[in-house]
C-alpha positions in Angstrom: 16.5 -18.3 31.3 13.4 -16.1 30.9 11.6 -16.0 28.0 11.7 -12.1 27.3 15.5 -12.5 27.7 15.3 -15.5 24.8 13.0 -13.2 22.7 15.3 -10.3 22.6 18.1 -12.3 21.9 16.3 -13.8 18.6 15.4 -10.1 17.7 18.8 -9.2 17.4 19.6 -12.5 15.3 16.9 -11.2 13.2 18.3 -7.7 12.9 21.5 -8.6 12.2 20.2 -11.0 9.5 18.5 -8.3 7.6 15.0 -8.7 8.8 13.4 -5.5 9.1 10.7 -4.7 12.2 7.8 -4.6 9.7 8.6 -8.1 8.1 9.0 -9.3 12.3 5.6 -8.4 12.8 3.8 -9.6 9.7 5.6 -13.1 10.3 4.6 -12.9 13.9 0.9 -12.1 13.3 0.1 -14.9 10.6 -1.9 -17.7 12.0 -0.2 -20.7 13.2 2.8 -18.7 14.0 2.9 -19.7 17.5 2.4 -23.4 17.1 5.1 -23.4 14.3 7.7 -21.4 16.4 7.1 -24.1 19.6 7.2 -26.6 17.2 10.9 -25.2 15.9 12.1 -24.3 19.5 11.2 -27.7 20.3 13.0 -29.3 17.5 15.9 -27.6 18.2 16.3 -28.9 21.8 14.3 -26.3 23.7 14.8 -22.5 24.4 18.0 -22.7 26.2 20.0 -24.9 23.3 18.3 -22.8 20.9 19.9 -19.4 22.2 23.2 -20.7 22.6 23.0 -21.7 18.8 22.2 -18.4 17.9 25.0 -16.5 20.1 
C-alpha cells in the first residue's frame, strides 16, 4: 500500500474519532512526532497490518 493511501485512511479514522484538523496538525508538527509514529507503526506490525486494523 502506498504511504499516501495509508495516511488518507488514518486521517479519516481520526476525523471519525472527532480529532479536528487543527489538533491533528499540532500533533504532527510536534518535535519527535515522526520517530514516535514510525515506532508505533512497527509495534503494530507495519503499515499494511495497521491499516487493516483501522478499517
